C-alpha positions as CSV (number, residue, x, y, z in Angstrom):
1,M,9.6,45.8,-69.6
2,L,10.6,49.5,-69.3
3,E,8.7,50.3,-72.7
4,R,11.9,51.8,-74.0
5,N,12.1,49.9,-77.4
6,P,13.0,52.6,-79.7
7,E,16.1,53.1,-77.6
8,A,16.9,49.5,-77.1
9,K,16.8,49.3,-81.0
10,A,18.8,52.2,-81.4
11,Y,21.6,50.6,-79.0
12,F,21.4,47.4,-80.9
13,E,22.2,49.2,-84.3
14,L,25.2,51.3,-82.5
15,A,26.6,48.0,-81.1
16,Y,26.2,46.3,-84.8
17,A,28.2,49.3,-86.1
18,I,30.9,49.2,-83.7
19,F,31.1,45.4,-84.0
20,D,31.3,45.2,-87.5
21,C,34.1,48.0,-87.9
22,E,35.9,46.5,-85.1
23,L,35.4,42.6,-85.5
24,G,34.3,42.2,-89.1
25,P,31.1,41.1,-90.6
26,Q,31.5,37.6,-89.8
27,H,32.2,37.6,-86.2
28,E,30.0,36.0,-83.6
29,R,29.1,39.2,-81.7
30,T,28.6,40.9,-85.0
31,L,26.0,38.6,-85.9
32,T,24.1,38.4,-82.9
33,A,23.9,42.1,-82.9
34,E,22.3,41.8,-86.4
35,R,19.7,39.1,-85.4
36,N,18.8,41.4,-82.5
37,I,18.0,44.2,-84.7
38,K,15.7,41.8,-86.8
39,K,14.2,40.6,-83.6
40,S,13.3,44.2,-82.7
41,D,12.0,44.7,-86.4
42,R,9.7,42.1,-85.8
43,T,8.0,43.3,-82.6
44,V,5.5,45.7,-82.4
45,L,7.1,49.0,-81.0
46,G,5.3,51.8,-79.5
47,I,1.9,50.1,-79.5
48,K,0.4,49.8,-76.0
49,P,-2.7,47.5,-75.7
50,E,-6.1,49.2,-74.7
51,Y,-8.4,47.7,-72.2
52,K,-12.0,48.0,-71.8
53,A,-13.1,49.5,-68.5
54,L,-14.7,47.0,-66.4
55,W,-16.9,49.4,-64.4
56,Y,-17.3,53.1,-64.3
57,T,-17.2,55.2,-61.3
58,A,-19.7,58.2,-60.9
59,I,-18.1,61.4,-60.3
60,P,-19.7,64.3,-58.7
61,H,-20.7,67.3,-60.6
62,P,-17.9,70.0,-60.1
63,A,-20.5,72.9,-59.4
64,P,-23.7,71.6,-57.6
65,K,-26.8,73.3,-58.4
66,G,-27.9,75.4,-55.3
67,G,-25.7,75.8,-52.1
68,K,-26.3,75.2,-48.5
69,K,-29.2,76.9,-47.2
70,K,-29.2,77.9,-43.2
71,K,-32.4,76.8,-41.7
72,K,-34.0,79.6,-39.9
73,G,-34.9,78.4,-36.8
74,K,-37.5,79.7,-34.0
75,K,-35.9,81.0,-30.9
76,G,-36.9,78.8,-28.0
77,K,-40.0,79.6,-26.6
78,K,-40.5,79.1,-22.7
79,K,-43.7,78.3,-21.4
């Protein structure tokens, strides 16, 4: 779930090496560690699915043409 699959596989290999040295190749935990390594080899590591965008959002242009112009108004005429 954390998408740290290569790290998990490295820990499985480390556990297998330790169990093999300390407990022997036919011990239950050694065999379980070996099965976990084989399972991790079967899974696709490091590939994330890509999804097609359902809709696109309009992004305003970063530098719009022309700027705001001040209106020159007539000064109020009094009658």
